[in-house]
N, C-alpha and C positions, 0 to 999 in steps of 0.2 A: 294517536300518531304524533302529535305535537310533543306530548310528554316523553315519548320514546326518543325523539330527535334531541330534546334538551338533555336527556339522560346521557346520550351518546356523546354530545358535545362536552358535558362535564367529565365523563370518563376519559375522553381524548385529551382533555386539558390536564387531568390528573396524571395520565401516562407520560405526557411531555414534561410535566414538572418533575416526575419521579426520575425520568431519564436525565434530565439536566442535573438533578441532585446527584445521581449515580456517577456521572462523568467527573464531577469535581470532588466527590467524597475523598477525603485524605487518608493517608496511612495504609497499613497492612489490611485493615478492615475494608477500606475502599476497594483495594485490589481484590480481595476475596469476593465481595459483593458483585463487582463487575464481571468476574469470571463466572460466578454462579448464575447470573442472569443472562450474559451474552452467550454462553456456551449453547444455550438452547436456541438461540437466534441464528448462529452460523449454519452454513450447509453442513459442515462437519468441524469438530473441535477436539483437540487432544487434551493431554494432562500437563500439569505444571506450567500454566500460563500466567505470567505476571503482566497485568494491564495497569500501568501508571495512571495517575489522575490526568485529565484533559486529553485523553486519546478519543478520537472521533472516528466513528464508523458510518458508512452508508452502504446499503446493499448487502446486509448480513447474509442473505440467502444465496448470494453469489461468492461468498468467501469461505475457503477451507483453511484451517490452521492445524498444524501438527502438534508434537509434544515439545516441551521445554523451550518456551518462547518468552523473550523479554521484550516488552514494548515500553520505551521510555516515554516521558511526558510530551504532550503536544504533538503526537503522531497523528496522522490522518490516513485512514485506509478506506478507499472509496471504490466501490464496484456497483454504482447505481445504474440500473438498466432493468429491463424485464428479466424475470428469472431465467437463467441460462444464457442470456445475451451478453453477459460480462462475466469475467472470472479472475479471481485472485486465489492462487494456491501457495500457501507458505509452509515449507517443509519442517523438519525437526531441528532443534538446536540452533535457533535463530536469535540474533540480538540486534534490535533497532535502538539507536541512540535517540536523542530528543529531536523533535521537530522534523521528522521524516514524513514525506508524502509518498504513498503508493496509490496510484490513481489509475483505475481501469474503466472509469465511467465511459458510457456510450460505446458499448460493445467491445471494449479492450480486453486484453488477456495478459496477465502477469504471473509467471511462475517463478518461485524462489525455491531452490532445492536446499538440501540440508547444509548445516554448519556454515552459514553465511553471517558475516558481520557487516552492519551498515552504520556508518558514522552519522553525526548530526547534520541537519539541514539538507539531507539528500532528497532529490526529487526524481521519482521514477514515474513516468507518464506514458501510457500505451497508446493513446489516441491523440490526434491533433486536429486543429481547426482547418477546414478547407479555406482557400483563399484565391482560387483560380479566376473567379469572376470579379473583374474590377468594377462592374456596374452594380454590385450588390454588397452591402456591408458584411465584413467578414463574420460577424456574430450571427448572421442569418444563413450562412452557407453550410452549416452542419459540420460533421467531423469525418476524418479518415480513421477507421478503426485500425488498430495495430496490435503487436505482440512483443512481449519482452520475456526472455528466459535468462534467469541467473543460475548457472550451474553451481554444484556443491563446492564448498570450501573457498568461497570468494570473499575478499575484504574490499569494501567500498569506503573510501575515505570521506572526510567532511566536505560538504558543499558540492557534491557531485550531482550532475544532471544526466540522466539516461533517457534518451529519446526513443520513439517507437521503432519497432522492427529491428531490435538488436539482440543478439545472443552473447552473453559473457561466459567464456569457457571456464571449465573447471580449474580451481586453484589460482585464478587471476587476481591481481591487485589493481585497483583503480585509485590513482593518486588524487589527493585533495584538490577540489576545484575543477576537476576535469569535466568536460562535456563529451558524452559518449554518443557518437552518431552512427557507428558501424560496429560490426561484430569484433569481439576481442578474443584472441587466441588463448587456449588453455595455458595456464602457468606464466603468462606474460604480465608485465608491469607496464601500464599505460598512464600517461598524464598529459595535460595540456588542453587547449581549446582549438580545434577539436582534439580529442584524445588520440595520442599516437604511442606506439610501442617504444619504450625506452630501454627495456631490459627483459630477459627471461629468468624466471626462478630456476629453471633447469640448468642454465648456464652458471 
């Protein structure tokens, strides 16, 4: 019994070391190896997936990824929760620049439809901390679960923050540095803090 426990600890340590090596492995070979290993861990995974070095995942079993995906370096895609209690669904023909966080931890849901462009340093967070009880530290109050839907053909500029319970309509453009706190109309251009409509692509 003791030998089995030691063996399991050694195997767990080996797996962790292998995963750390895999995350940082450089070049085209690194991209190929990450795709070959990760595609078996996702809930579902399509073809032609480029996973740059230093891309971090949590909750593989709650993440679905389509075809033709580009994930730039230092992205974080988190859906840590019990199986089925969090959800990230990324469609087809998606490009994420560097240092993007897509976070559906703690029962959140994020759906990104096809042909979406996401600039660097974007934060998309589906759940938020509770803070109603002033007699209890915020860190102990748990979370509000939320949902974010990004419709197809959306362009999200650099340094944008998208807060929970928001739908971004088809063909919308989110200007750099915007903080999106409410729904965005289809084909509208929004900017500012909080984000407001400044123009329509249809016009």
